[in-house]
C-alpha positions in Angstrom: 0.0 0.0 0.0 1.4 3.4 -1.0 1.7 6.0 1.8 0.7 9.5 0.9 3.1 12.2 1.9 1.9 14.8 4.3 1.5 18.1 2.6 4.0 20.8 3.6 2.5 23.4 5.8 3.1 27.0 4.7 6.0 28.6 6.5 4.8 31.1 9.1 8.1 32.2 10.5 10.5 34.9 9.6 11.8 35.5 6.1 14.2 32.8 4.9 17.4 34.4 3.5 19.8 32.4 1.4 23.4 33.5 1.4 26.6 32.1 -0.2 28.9 32.4 -3.1 27.8 33.0 -6.6 26.7 29.9 -8.4 25.7 28.0 -5.3 22.0 28.1 -6.3 20.5 30.8 -4.1 18.0 31.9 -6.8 17.2 28.5 -8.4 16.9 26.7 -5.1 15.2 29.7 -3.5 12.4 29.7 -6.1 11.8 26.0 -5.5 12.0 26.3 -1.7 9.4 29.2 -1.8 7.1 27.1 -4.0 7.4 24.1 -1.6 6.6 26.3 1.4 3.8 28.3 -0.3 5.7 31.6 0.0 6.6 34.5 -2.2 10.2 34.5 -3.6 12.4 37.6 -4.0 15.7 37.8 -5.6 17.7 40.8 -4.3 19.7 41.2 -7.5 16.5 41.2 -9.6 15.0 43.8 -7.2 18.2 45.9 -7.5 18.0 45.7 -11.3 14.4 46.8 -11.3 15.1 49.8 -9.0 18.2 50.9 -11.0 16.8 50.2 -14.4 20.0 48.4 -15.4 21.7 45.0 -14.9 24.0 44.2 -11.9 26.9 44.1 -14.4 26.0 47.6 -15.7 25.8 49.0 -12.2 29.2 47.6 -11.4 30.7 49.0 -14.7 29.1 52.4 -14.4 29.2 53.1 -10.7 31.5 50.5 -9.0 31.0 47.9 -6.4 30.6 50.2 -3.4 27.6 51.9 -5.0 26.1 48.5 -5.9 26.6 47.3 -2.3 24.8 50.3 -0.9 21.8 49.7 -3.2 21.9 46.1 -2.3 21.8 46.9 1.5 18.7 49.2 1.0 16.9 46.6 -1.1 17.5 43.8 1.4 16.4 46.0 4.3 13.1 46.5 2.3 12.7 42.8 1.6 13.4 41.7 5.2 10.1 43.2 6.4 9.0 40.4 8.8 6.6 38.8 6.4 7.3 35.1 5.5 9.1 34.8 2.2 12.2 33.3 0.7 14.9 35.8 -0.3 18.0 35.1 -2.4 20.8 37.5 -1.8 23.9 38.4 -3.9 27.1 36.6 -2.9 28.5 39.7 -1.2 25.4 40.9 0.6 26.1 39.2 3.9 29.6 40.7 4.0 28.1 44.1 4.8 27.9 44.4 8.6 24.6 46.3 8.6 23.0 43.9 6.1 24.3 40.9 8.0 23.0 42.2 11.4 19.6 42.9 9.8 19.4 39.3 8.4 20.6 37.6 11.5 18.1 39.6 13.7 15.1 39.5 11.5 15.3 36.4 9.3 16.4 32.8 9.1 19.8 32.9 7.4 20.8 29.8 5.5 24.3 29.5 4.1 24.4 27.4 0.9 27.9 26.1 0.6 29.7 24.4 -2.3 33.2 23.5 -3.5 34.7 26.4 -5.6 35.4 23.9 -8.5 31.7 23.0 -8.6 30.7 26.7 -8.5 33.2 27.5 -11.3 31.6 24.9 -13.5 28.2 26.3 -12.8 29.0 30.0 -13.3 31.0 29.5 -16.5 27.8 28.7 -18.3 27.0 32.5 -18.5 29.2 35.6 -18.6 27.1 37.7 -16.2 29.3 37.7 -13.1 31.2 41.1 -12.8 33.8 39.7 -10.3 34.8 36.9 -12.8 35.2 38.8 -16.0 38.5 38.0 -17.7 39.7 35.9 -14.7 40.1 32.2 -13.8 36.8 31.3 -12.1 38.3 28.5 -9.9 41.0 30.9 -8.6 38.6 33.8 -8.0 36.0 31.5 -6.3 38.6 29.8 -4.1 39.9 33.2 -2.9 36.3 34.5 -2.4 35.6 31.3 -0.3 38.7 31.8 1.8 37.7 35.4 2.6 33.9 35.0 2.8 33.2 31.6 4.3 34.2 32.6 7.8 31.5 35.4 7.5 28.9 33.1 5.9 29.6 30.7 8.8 27.9 33.2 11.1 24.5 32.1 9.7 22.8 29.6 12.0 22.2 27.1 9.2 24.6 25.7 6.6 23.5 23.4 3.8 25.9 21.9 1.2 24.9 22.3 -2.4 26.3 19.3 -4.3 26.1 18.0 -7.8 22.5 16.8 -7.2 19.0 17.8 -8.2 17.9 21.1 -6.7 15.2 19.3 -4.8 17.9 17.6 -2.7 19.1 21.0 -1.5 15.5 22.2 -0.9 14.9 19.1 1.2 18.1 19.7 3.2 17.1 23.3 3.8 13.7 22.4 5.0 15.1 19.7 7.3 17.7 22.2 8.7 15.2 24.9 9.5 12.5 22.5 10.7 10.0 23.2 8.0 
């Protein structure tokens, strides 16, 4: 006899914020996690692009990283408004002390972690990453991991993103946060 799975209850807690290096799957996994938990999904980079009327790469090229990070901080502050949702952040968002404090105090932070070689393979499919332009992705991601991982580790939850279906990572997040 087949057992039916208990339907997933809608998440009623704080916003769930996914952090981690570029290519780890914050947006893709975030969309699926939001659907599974019956929540809205917000991608901070998409929200920044809408507000600025240009792509993240164009913002970096025209105004530089500090300008982008300031806009990112303001967008994330708007998104972390106490209502249940899933939010994917850019890879550098959690490095900003003010943004990090806001996320840690008002959301459920989940660090998606992956090996830099796996990430390099994922991100080399598209040339949309300003920090990788004209550089060796494995070297850049290895250095970013060295610098950023100790900060990402401040998140209360860490989930590994392996070469596996996205649903595997979604299930691991749900188990980690008790959803």
